[in-house]
N, C-alpha and C positions, 0 to 999 in steps of 0.2 A: 888626182886632184890633190892640191897642196892643202896642208892643215896648219893652223896656228892657234896657240892658246888665246883665250880671251884677254889675259893679262898682257901678252905680247902684242895683241891687236891694239889694245888701249895705248900702250907706250910707243908703238911703232905704226901709228895709223897711216902715215904717208907711205910707208913700205907696204902695208896691207893694200892700199889703193893701187899702187904700182903693180903689185903681184896679181891682184884681181883683174887688172886690165889685160893681162896675158892669159888668164884662165881662172875659173872659179876657185875660191879658197874657202875651205871649211873652217869655221871658228869653233873651238872646243872649250867647254867649261867643265872643270872637274873630270877631264878625260872623255867627255861625251860631246859629240857634234851637236851644236844648237842652232847654228845659222850658216848660210852660204852667202858669200859676198861675190858678186860678179859684175862685169862691165855692163854699162847701160845698153850697149849695142846687143849684147847677148840676151839681156832681159827683154828688150823690144822684139828680138827674133822669136823668143819663146812665146811672148804674148801674141804675136802674129800667127804662130802655129796654132795656139789655143783658139784664137778667133776663127781661123779657117775651119777647124774641127767642129766648133760649135755651130757654124753656119751650114754644115752638111746635114742632110736629113739622116735619121737613124737608118742603119743597114736594112732593117726589116721593112721600112717604108719604101726603099729603093726597088724592091721586087714587085710591088703592086702596080 
């Protein structure tokens, strides 16, 4: 995963967007990762996985 400083993200926002379209980008502040920027398609894919998992019954309920 690529990383960028918060300062660079601020001054190169267009580049950050272009980079995030290709893959997630970690934004660091004071050398510590604080957020991840990702393409909306990847976000929607992750939300769909989350929805599928929350719709499944718990494993213990499947055996009854």
